[in-house]
PyMOL Python script that loads the backbone (N, CA, C, O; Angstrom):
from pymol import cmd

cmd.read_pdbstr("""\
ATOM      1  N   MET A   1      -6.239 -15.199  32.574  1.00  0.00           N
ATOM      2  CA  MET A   1      -6.905 -14.680  33.762  1.00  0.00           C
ATOM      3  C   MET A   1      -7.033 -13.160  33.698  1.00  0.00           C
ATOM      4  O   MET A   1      -8.069 -12.614  34.076  1.00  0.00           O
ATOM      5  N   ALA A   2      -5.999 -12.474  33.226  1.00  0.00           N
ATOM      6  CA  ALA A   2      -6.041 -11.015  33.134  1.00  0.00           C
ATOM      7  C   ALA A   2      -7.131 -10.575  32.169  1.00  0.00           C
ATOM      8  O   ALA A   2      -7.771  -9.546  32.383  1.00  0.00           O
ATOM      9  N   ASP A   3      -7.349 -11.350  31.105  1.00  0.00           N
ATOM     10  CA  ASP A   3      -8.403 -11.015  30.154  1.00  0.00           C
ATOM     11  C   ASP A   3      -9.778 -11.091  30.815  1.00  0.00           C
ATOM     12  O   ASP A   3     -10.642 -10.256  30.548  1.00  0.00           O
ATOM     13  N   ASP A   4      -9.985 -12.094  31.681  1.00  0.00           N
ATOM     14  CA  ASP A   4     -11.252 -12.233  32.393  1.00  0.00           C
ATOM     15  C   ASP A   4     -11.498 -11.032  33.295  1.00  0.00           C
ATOM     16  O   ASP A   4     -12.615 -10.520  33.364  1.00  0.00           O
ATOM     17  N   VAL A   5     -10.467 -10.588  33.978  1.00  0.00           N
ATOM     18  CA  VAL A   5     -10.590  -9.429  34.856  1.00  0.00           C
ATOM     19  C   VAL A   5     -10.903  -8.189  34.032  1.00  0.00           C
ATOM     20  O   VAL A   5     -11.741  -7.380  34.428  1.00  0.00           O
ATOM     21  N   GLU A   6     -10.247  -8.032  32.904  1.00  0.00           N
ATOM     22  CA  GLU A   6     -10.464  -6.881  32.027  1.00  0.00           C
ATOM     23  C   GLU A   6     -11.897  -6.860  31.514  1.00  0.00           C
ATOM     24  O   GLU A   6     -12.525  -5.802  31.476  1.00  0.00           O
ATOM     25  N   ILE A   7     -12.416  -8.004  31.122  1.00  0.00           N
ATOM     26  CA  ILE A   7     -13.792  -8.073  30.631  1.00  0.00           C
ATOM     27  C   ILE A   7     -14.756  -7.696  31.742  1.00  0.00           C
ATOM     28  O   ILE A   7     -15.717  -6.961  31.512  1.00  0.00           O
ATOM     29  N   THR A   8     -14.507  -8.187  32.927  1.00  0.00           N
ATOM     30  CA  THR A   8     -15.372  -7.881  34.059  1.00  0.00           C
ATOM     31  C   THR A   8     -15.358  -6.386  34.345  1.00  0.00           C
ATOM     32  O   THR A   8     -16.415  -5.801  34.585  1.00  0.00           O
ATOM     33  N   ILE A   9     -14.204  -5.762  34.327  1.00  0.00           N
ATOM     34  CA  ILE A   9     -14.105  -4.324  34.555  1.00  0.00           C
ATOM     35  C   ILE A   9     -14.858  -3.575  33.466  1.00  0.00           C
ATOM     36  O   ILE A   9     -15.589  -2.628  33.755  1.00  0.00           O
ATOM     37  N   GLU A  10     -14.683  -3.993  32.215  1.00  0.00           N
ATOM     38  CA  GLU A  10     -15.388  -3.341  31.113  1.00  0.00           C
ATOM     39  C   GLU A  10     -16.900  -3.476  31.262  1.00  0.00           C
ATOM     40  O   GLU A  10     -17.642  -2.536  30.977  1.00  0.00           O
ATOM     41  N   GLN A  11     -17.351  -4.636  31.705  1.00  0.00           N
ATOM     42  CA  GLN A  11     -18.783  -4.842  31.904  1.00  0.00           C
ATOM     43  C   GLN A  11     -19.298  -3.959  33.037  1.00  0.00           C
ATOM     44  O   GLN A  11     -20.381  -3.384  32.935  1.00  0.00           O
ATOM     45  N   LYS A  12     -18.536  -3.853  34.096  1.00  0.00           N
ATOM     46  CA  LYS A  12     -18.934  -2.997  35.220  1.00  0.00           C
ATOM     47  C   LYS A  12     -18.971  -1.535  34.791  1.00  0.00           C
ATOM     48  O   LYS A  12     -19.878  -0.793  35.170  1.00  0.00           O
ATOM     49  N   ILE A  13     -17.985  -1.126  34.002  1.00  0.00           N
ATOM     50  CA  ILE A  13     -17.947   0.252  33.507  1.00  0.00           C
ATOM     51  C   ILE A  13     -19.183   0.525  32.650  1.00  0.00           C
ATOM     52  O   ILE A  13     -19.825   1.565  32.796  1.00  0.00           O
ATOM     53  N   ALA A  14     -19.511  -0.397  31.767  1.00  0.00           N
ATOM     54  CA  ALA A  14     -20.683  -0.223  30.903  1.00  0.00           C
ATOM     55  C   ALA A  14     -21.961  -0.115  31.734  1.00  0.00           C
ATOM     56  O   ALA A  14     -22.822   0.718  31.448  1.00  0.00           O
ATOM     57  N   LYS A  15     -22.082  -0.943  32.748  1.00  0.00           N
ATOM     58  CA  LYS A  15     -23.273  -0.912  33.599  1.00  0.00           C
ATOM     59  C   LYS A  15     -23.361   0.415  34.354  1.00  0.00           C
ATOM     60  O   LYS A  15     -24.434   1.012  34.448  1.00  0.00           O
ATOM     61  N   LEU A  16     -22.235   0.869  34.886  1.00  0.00           N
ATOM     62  CA  LEU A  16     -22.231   2.144  35.594  1.00  0.00           C
ATOM     63  C   LEU A  16     -22.570   3.301  34.655  1.00  0.00           C
ATOM     64  O   LEU A  16     -23.317   4.204  35.030  1.00  0.00           O
ATOM     65  N   GLU A  17     -22.033   3.276  33.457  1.00  0.00           N
ATOM     66  CA  GLU A  17     -22.347   4.325  32.475  1.00  0.00           C
ATOM     67  C   GLU A  17     -23.834   4.335  32.151  1.00  0.00           C
ATOM     68  O   GLU A  17     -24.436   5.399  32.013  1.00  0.00           O
ATOM     69  N   ASP A  18     -24.423   3.159  32.031  1.00  0.00           N
ATOM     70  CA  ASP A  18     -25.869   3.066  31.772  1.00  0.00           C
ATOM     71  C   ASP A  18     -26.667   3.652  32.933  1.00  0.00           C
ATOM     72  O   ASP A  18     -27.619   4.402  32.717  1.00  0.00           O
ATOM     73  N   GLU A  19     -26.282   3.315  34.156  1.00  0.00           N
ATOM     74  CA  GLU A  19     -26.980   3.832  35.337  1.00  0.00           C
ATOM     75  C   GLU A  19     -26.839   5.347  35.438  1.00  0.00           C
ATOM     76  O   GLU A  19     -27.806   6.044  35.748  1.00  0.00           O
ATOM     77  N   ILE A  20     -25.639   5.857  35.176  1.00  0.00           N
ATOM     78  CA  ILE A  20     -25.403   7.300  35.213  1.00  0.00           C
ATOM     79  C   ILE A  20     -26.282   7.992  34.178  1.00  0.00           C
ATOM     80  O   ILE A  20     -26.898   9.018  34.465  1.00  0.00           O
ATOM     81  N   HIS A  21     -26.335   7.432  32.987  1.00  0.00           N
ATOM     82  CA  HIS A  21     -27.167   7.995  31.922  1.00  0.00           C
ATOM     83  C   HIS A  21     -28.642   7.987  32.328  1.00  0.00           C
ATOM     84  O   HIS A  21     -29.352   8.972  32.124  1.00  0.00           O
ATOM     85  N   ARG A  22     -29.094   6.885  32.894  1.00  0.00           N
ATOM     86  CA  ARG A  22     -30.495   6.752  33.309  1.00  0.00           C
ATOM     87  C   ARG A  22     -30.855   7.787  34.377  1.00  0.00           C
ATOM     88  O   ARG A  22     -31.895   8.439  34.288  1.00  0.00           O
ATOM     89  N   ILE A  23     -30.004   7.934  35.373  1.00  0.00           N
ATOM     90  CA  ILE A  23     -30.289   8.893  36.445  1.00  0.00           C
ATOM     91  C   ILE A  23     -30.212  10.326  35.923  1.00  0.00           C
ATOM     92  O   ILE A  23     -31.027  11.168  36.300  1.00  0.00           O
ATOM     93  N   ASN A  24     -29.236  10.608  35.059  1.00  0.00           N
ATOM     94  CA  ASN A  24     -29.157  11.945  34.464  1.00  0.00           C
ATOM     95  C   ASN A  24     -30.438  12.273  33.704  1.00  0.00           C
ATOM     96  O   ASN A  24     -30.959  13.384  33.806  1.00  0.00           O
ATOM     97  N   ASN A  25     -30.940  11.311  32.946  1.00  0.00           N
ATOM     98  CA  ASN A  25     -32.188  11.526  32.218  1.00  0.00           C
ATOM     99  C   ASN A  25     -33.347  11.795  33.171  1.00  0.00           C
ATOM    100  O   ASN A  25     -34.176  12.672  32.931  1.00  0.00           O
ATOM    101  N   LYS A  26     -33.389  11.032  34.245  1.00  0.00           N
ATOM    102  CA  LYS A  26     -34.452  11.199  35.228  1.00  0.00           C
ATOM    103  C   LYS A  26     -34.387  12.591  35.854  1.00  0.00           C
ATOM    104  O   LYS A  26     -35.407  13.270  35.979  1.00  0.00           O
ATOM    105  N   LEU A  27     -33.184  13.012  36.246  1.00  0.00           N
ATOM    106  CA  LEU A  27     -33.032  14.315  36.893  1.00  0.00           C
ATOM    107  C   LEU A  27     -33.188  15.474  35.905  1.00  0.00           C
ATOM    108  O   LEU A  27     -33.441  16.606  36.316  1.00  0.00           O
ATOM    109  N   SER A  28     -33.041  15.203  34.624  1.00  0.00           N
ATOM    110  CA  SER A  28     -33.228  16.232  33.593  1.00  0.00           C
ATOM    111  C   SER A  28     -34.690  16.364  33.185  1.00  0.00           C
ATOM    112  O   SER A  28     -35.068  17.310  32.493  1.00  0.00           O
ATOM    113  N   ASN A  29     -35.501  15.418  33.614  1.00  0.00           N
ATOM    114  CA  ASN A  29     -36.917  15.407  33.269  1.00  0.00           C
ATOM    115  C   ASN A  29     -37.656  16.359  34.208  1.00  0.00           C
ATOM    116  O   ASN A  29     -37.796  16.083  35.399  1.00  0.00           O
ATOM    117  N   ASP A  30     -38.126  17.475  33.664  1.00  0.00           N
ATOM    118  CA  ASP A  30     -38.813  18.473  34.480  1.00  0.00           C
ATOM    119  C   ASP A  30     -40.055  17.904  35.162  1.00  0.00           C
ATOM    120  O   ASP A  30     -40.379  18.281  36.288  1.00  0.00           O
ATOM    121  N   GLY A  31     -40.741  17.006  34.482  1.00  0.00           N
ATOM    122  CA  GLY A  31     -41.919  16.377  35.073  1.00  0.00           C
ATOM    123  C   GLY A  31     -41.574  15.565  36.307  1.00  0.00           C
ATOM    124  O   GLY A  31     -42.272  15.633  37.319  1.00  0.00           O
ATOM    125  N   PHE A  32     -40.507  14.803  36.222  1.00  0.00           N
ATOM    126  CA  PHE A  32     -40.071  14.009  37.373  1.00  0.00           C
ATOM    127  C   PHE A  32     -39.678  14.915  38.526  1.00  0.00           C
ATOM    128  O   PHE A  32     -40.100  14.707  39.664  1.00  0.00           O
ATOM    129  N   VAL A  33     -38.873  15.915  38.230  1.00  0.00           N
ATOM    130  CA  VAL A  33     -38.373  16.810  39.275  1.00  0.00           C
ATOM    131  C   VAL A  33     -39.525  17.575  39.926  1.00  0.00           C
ATOM    132  O   VAL A  33     -39.505  17.813  41.133  1.00  0.00           O
ATOM    133  N   ALA A  34     -40.527  17.962  39.136  1.00  0.00           N
ATOM    134  CA  ALA A  34     -41.658  18.714  39.677  1.00  0.00           C
ATOM    135  C   ALA A  34     -42.545  17.857  40.579  1.00  0.00           C
ATOM    136  O   ALA A  34     -43.104  18.350  41.558  1.00  0.00           O
ATOM    137  N   LYS A  35     -42.670  16.569  40.243  1.00  0.00           N
ATOM    138  CA  LYS A  35     -43.592  15.707  40.978  1.00  0.00           C
ATOM    139  C   LYS A  35     -42.940  14.913  42.111  1.00  0.00           C
ATOM    140  O   LYS A  35     -43.601  14.573  43.092  1.00  0.00           O
ATOM    141  N   ALA A  36     -41.662  14.622  41.978  1.00  0.00           N
ATOM    142  CA  ALA A  36     -40.996  13.759  42.953  1.00  0.00           C
ATOM    143  C   ALA A  36     -40.741  14.513  44.260  1.00  0.00           C
ATOM    144  O   ALA A  36     -40.446  15.708  44.250  1.00  0.00           O
ATOM    145  N   PRO A  37     -40.857  13.808  45.371  1.00  0.00           N
ATOM    146  CA  PRO A  37     -40.507  14.434  46.652  1.00  0.00           C
ATOM    147  C   PRO A  37     -39.027  14.818  46.670  1.00  0.00           C
ATOM    148  O   PRO A  37     -38.203  14.184  46.011  1.00  0.00           O
ATOM    149  N   ALA A  38     -38.708  15.843  47.419  1.00  0.00           N
ATOM    150  CA  ALA A  38     -37.323  16.313  47.514  1.00  0.00           C
ATOM    151  C   ALA A  38     -36.391  15.198  47.976  1.00  0.00           C
ATOM    152  O   ALA A  38     -35.249  15.119  47.523  1.00  0.00           O
ATOM    153  N   ALA A  39     -36.862  14.345  48.865  1.00  0.00           N
ATOM    154  CA  ALA A  39     -36.029  13.244  49.365  1.00  0.00           C
ATOM    155  C   ALA A  39     -35.673  12.274  48.247  1.00  0.00           C
ATOM    156  O   ALA A  39     -34.562  11.744  48.216  1.00  0.00           O
ATOM    157  N   THR A  40     -36.595  12.038  47.339  1.00  0.00           N
ATOM    158  CA  THR A  40     -36.337  11.136  46.212  1.00  0.00           C
ATOM    159  C   THR A  40     -35.302  11.738  45.279  1.00  0.00           C
ATOM    160  O   THR A  40     -34.401  11.042  44.811  1.00  0.00           O
ATOM    161  N   ILE A  41     -35.427  13.021  45.010  1.00  0.00           N
ATOM    162  CA  ILE A  41     -34.461  13.691  44.146  1.00  0.00           C
ATOM    163  C   ILE A  41     -33.074  13.663  44.783  1.00  0.00           C
ATOM    164  O   ILE A  41     -32.079  13.405  44.106  1.00  0.00           O
ATOM    165  N   GLU A  42     -33.015  13.926  46.075  1.00  0.00           N
ATOM    166  CA  GLU A  42     -31.725  13.906  46.780  1.00  0.00           C
ATOM    167  C   GLU A  42     -31.123  12.502  46.755  1.00  0.00           C
ATOM    168  O   GLU A  42     -29.915  12.348  46.574  1.00  0.00           O
ATOM    169  N   LYS A  43     -31.955  11.483  46.935  1.00  0.00           N
ATOM    170  CA  LYS A  43     -31.497  10.088  46.882  1.00  0.00           C
ATOM    171  C   LYS A  43     -30.888   9.774  45.520  1.00  0.00           C
ATOM    172  O   LYS A  43     -29.843   9.130  45.434  1.00  0.00           O
ATOM    173  N   GLU A  44     -31.548  10.234  44.457  1.00  0.00           N
ATOM    174  CA  GLU A  44     -31.030   9.995  43.104  1.00  0.00           C
ATOM    175  C   GLU A  44     -29.697  10.726  42.894  1.00  0.00           C
ATOM    176  O   GLU A  44     -28.790  10.188  42.260  1.00  0.00           O
ATOM    177  N   LYS A  45     -29.580  11.925  43.413  1.00  0.00           N
ATOM    178  CA  LYS A  45     -28.322  12.676  43.290  1.00  0.00           C
ATOM    179  C   LYS A  45     -27.196  11.977  44.033  1.00  0.00           C
ATOM    180  O   LYS A  45     -26.061  11.950  43.558  1.00  0.00           O
ATOM    181  N   ILE A  46     -27.499  11.412  45.190  1.00  0.00           N
ATOM    182  CA  ILE A  46     -26.493  10.675  45.968  1.00  0.00           C
ATOM    183  C   ILE A  46     -26.085   9.411  45.220  1.00  0.00           C
ATOM    184  O   ILE A  46     -24.901   9.082  45.149  1.00  0.00           O
ATOM    185  N   ARG A  47     -27.060   8.708  44.666  1.00  0.00           N
ATOM    186  CA  ARG A  47     -26.756   7.508  43.870  1.00  0.00           C
ATOM    187  C   ARG A  47     -25.886   7.869  42.675  1.00  0.00           C
ATOM    188  O   ARG A  47     -24.927   7.163  42.363  1.00  0.00           O
ATOM    189  N   LEU A  48     -26.220   8.968  42.009  1.00  0.00           N
ATOM    190  CA  LEU A  48     -25.459   9.425  40.845  1.00  0.00           C
ATOM    191  C   LEU A  48     -24.012   9.712  41.240  1.00  0.00           C
ATOM    192  O   LEU A  48     -23.085   9.306  40.539  1.00  0.00           O
ATOM    193  N   ALA A  49     -23.818  10.395  42.337  1.00  0.00           N
ATOM    194  CA  ALA A  49     -22.453  10.693  42.798  1.00  0.00           C
ATOM    195  C   ALA A  49     -21.692   9.409  43.098  1.00  0.00           C
ATOM    196  O   ALA A  49     -20.512   9.296  42.765  1.00  0.00           O
ATOM    197  N   GLY A  50     -22.353   8.447  43.723  1.00  0.00           N
ATOM    198  CA  GLY A  50     -21.715   7.168  44.024  1.00  0.00           C
ATOM    199  C   GLY A  50     -21.331   6.411  42.765  1.00  0.00           C
ATOM    200  O   GLY A  50     -20.242   5.844  42.680  1.00  0.00           O
ATOM    201  N   TYR A  51     -22.226   6.404  41.790  1.00  0.00           N
ATOM    202  CA  TYR A  51     -21.926   5.734  40.518  1.00  0.00           C
ATOM    203  C   TYR A  51     -20.765   6.413  39.798  1.00  0.00           C
ATOM    204  O   TYR A  51     -19.901   5.745  39.230  1.00  0.00           O
ATOM    205  N   ARG A  52     -20.751   7.733  39.826  1.00  0.00           N
ATOM    206  CA  ARG A  52     -19.655   8.457  39.168  1.00  0.00           C
ATOM    207  C   ARG A  52     -18.312   8.150  39.835  1.00  0.00           C
ATOM    208  O   ARG A  52     -17.298   7.977  39.160  1.00  0.00           O
ATOM    209  N   LYS A  53     -18.322   8.086  41.163  1.00  0.00           N
ATOM    210  CA  LYS A  53     -17.091   7.770  41.891  1.00  0.00           C
ATOM    211  C   LYS A  53     -16.622   6.352  41.563  1.00  0.00           C
ATOM    212  O   LYS A  53     -15.437   6.127  41.317  1.00  0.00           O
ATOM    213  N   ALA A  54     -17.547   5.406  41.561  1.00  0.00           N
ATOM    214  CA  ALA A  54     -17.214   4.016  41.237  1.00  0.00           C
ATOM    215  C   ALA A  54     -16.696   3.901  39.809  1.00  0.00           C
ATOM    216  O   ALA A  54     -15.754   3.156  39.541  1.00  0.00           O
ATOM    217  N   LEU A  55     -17.314   4.641  38.898  1.00  0.00           N
ATOM    218  CA  LEU A  55     -16.873   4.626  37.502  1.00  0.00           C
ATOM    219  C   LEU A  55     -15.452   5.149  37.388  1.00  0.00           C
ATOM    220  O   LEU A  55     -14.626   4.562  36.689  1.00  0.00           O
ATOM    221  N   GLN A  56     -15.164   6.239  38.062  1.00  0.00           N
ATOM    222  CA  GLN A  56     -13.818   6.810  38.012  1.00  0.00           C
ATOM    223  C   GLN A  56     -12.786   5.832  38.568  1.00  0.00           C
ATOM    224  O   GLN A  56     -11.695   5.689  38.015  1.00  0.00           O
ATOM    225  N   GLN A  57     -13.132   5.167  39.655  1.00  0.00           N
ATOM    226  CA  GLN A  57     -12.217   4.189  40.254  1.00  0.00           C
ATOM    227  C   GLN A  57     -11.946   3.039  39.292  1.00  0.00           C
ATOM    228  O   GLN A  57     -10.803   2.601  39.157  1.00  0.00           O
ATOM    229  N   LEU A  58     -12.972   2.552  38.630  1.00  0.00           N
ATOM    230  CA  LEU A  58     -12.778   1.455  37.674  1.00  0.00           C
ATOM    231  C   LEU A  58     -11.978   1.909  36.476  1.00  0.00           C
ATOM    232  O   LEU A  58     -11.124   1.171  35.985  1.00  0.00           O
ATOM    233  N   GLN A  59     -12.239   3.105  36.001  1.00  0.00           N
ATOM    234  CA  GLN A  59     -11.473   3.619  34.859  1.00  0.00           C
ATOM    235  C   GLN A  59     -10.001   3.812  35.235  1.00  0.00           C
ATOM    236  O   GLN A  59      -9.112   3.538  34.429  1.00  0.00           O
ATOM    237  N   ASP A  60      -9.750   4.278  36.442  1.00  0.00           N
ATOM    238  CA  ASP A  60      -8.367   4.415  36.910  1.00  0.00           C
ATOM    239  C   ASP A  60      -7.703   3.035  37.004  1.00  0.00           C
ATOM    240  O   ASP A  60      -6.549   2.863  36.613  1.00  0.00           O
ATOM    241  N   ARG A  61      -8.440   2.074  37.519  1.00  0.00           N
ATOM    242  CA  ARG A  61      -7.912   0.706  37.645  1.00  0.00           C
ATOM    243  C   ARG A  61      -7.632   0.104  36.270  1.00  0.00           C
ATOM    244  O   ARG A  61      -6.629  -0.582  36.074  1.00  0.00           O
ATOM    245  N   GLN A  62      -8.521   0.367  35.334  1.00  0.00           N
ATOM    246  CA  GLN A  62      -8.362  -0.146  33.984  1.00  0.00           C
ATOM    247  C   GLN A  62      -7.139   0.476  33.300  1.00  0.00           C
ATOM    248  O   GLN A  62      -6.442  -0.199  32.542  1.00  0.00           O
ATOM    249  N   ALA A  63      -6.881   1.743  33.563  1.00  0.00           N
ATOM    250  CA  ALA A  63      -5.777   2.455  32.935  1.00  0.00           C
ATOM    251  C   ALA A  63      -4.419   1.995  33.464  1.00  0.00           C
ATOM    252  O   ALA A  63      -3.405   2.110  32.775  1.00  0.00           O
ATOM    253  N   SER A  64      -4.407   1.482  34.674  1.00  0.00           N
ATOM    254  CA  SER A  64      -3.115   1.073  35.258  1.00  0.00           C
ATOM    255  C   SER A  64      -2.716  -0.337  34.908  1.00  0.00           C
ATOM    256  O   SER A  64      -1.658  -0.803  35.332  1.00  0.00           O
TER     257      SER A  64
END
""", "prot")
cmd.dss("prot")
cmd.show_as("cartoon", "prot")
cmd.util.cbc("prot")
cmd.orient("prot")
């Protein structure tokens, strides 16, 4: 059972890392930032912060 939980945590971590990478790429794209409304950029930054927090929590849980 512990192995199943560990795999699930690892899968969640991988998914969060992918999302963080995707949003970072989007926010690093000058074309996107120049064309997107400020509200969209702010929404992406909020999502990024949430993903980073969730990732840290899972990594802390995995380490314990």
